[in-house]
N, C-alpha and C positions, 0 to 999 in steps of 0.2 A: 618523470616529466607531467608527462601525455597521464598514467593514473589521478595528479593531483587536477589536472583540467577537469577529468574527467567526473570526477567527486566539484568538483565546486559549479559544473551545470549543473550537478542533481542534485543542490546545496537549490541552487538559479530557478531553473521549472516543481523541488518542490517547494516554496515560494509565492507563485502563482498558479499554486492548485485552487480548480471549481469545479463545480458540479460539471458545465459543460467539458470536462476535460481532461479530468480524473481518469476515466478512462483507456485513451491514447498513446497518456504518463504514464500510466500501468505496462499498459504491452510494451510501447518504447523500451521501459524498464528491462520488464523480462528481455526481451527478445535481445538487448544491451547486457547483460547481466548490471544492470546499474542497483544495485540491492538499499542502496543510501535513498533513488527513490522512491521505489516499490514498496518499502518500511512506508517513505511518507505517501502517500497513498492508501495504503490501507489505514494508516492511521486517522489517511481525514476524514476513508472514510466513515471506519467506527466515528469519529468525534463529529461525524456531522452528517449522519444518521436522513435524520427530518429534513435538509438542504437537499440531499441529492436525487428524495422520492420526489420530493416536492419542485423538483425541477424542471421548467417547459425538455429542453433541447437534453437532455437525457436522459431523466420519467422512472418510472420504474423498472419496464422490461430492459433500457441499456442496465441501470442500479444494478441486477439479479442477473444481468452477464456480464456484471466488468466484481458483482463479489462471485459467481462462479470459478470463474480464474484465477481468483484471490485464496479460493477457498482449498487447496494444500496447501500454504504459505500460513493460513493462518490455520490451520490446521496443526502443521508440524511446530508454529513458536508455540501454541496452546502447551502440546503435550512434553516440549520444551521444559516453560516455564512450570508445570507440572514436575519434571523429572527435577526437575535443579530445588524446587523448593522440596519434593518431598528428601532428598539427598544430602542437607541442607538441617533438617527438621533431626534428620537420625546422626545428628553428630554432638 
């Protein structure tokens, strides 16, 4: 029951992402093992790169820090995706 509530909260937070709050949301996701929210934050940053750079409150320095914290997750995701694709192509 609590796991379902946690996922519902993650989805609700993901719908409220904006340049000014995505760094805090990602930190919360990492600290609470909220994988769905963490993924939403990563995708938000990638999809809204220009807005993240232009946001006065977030700004370049904050965005750079957020991306630095996301780096490990991004590296693993890209490596996993490449390995999965290569495995499918070998079949």
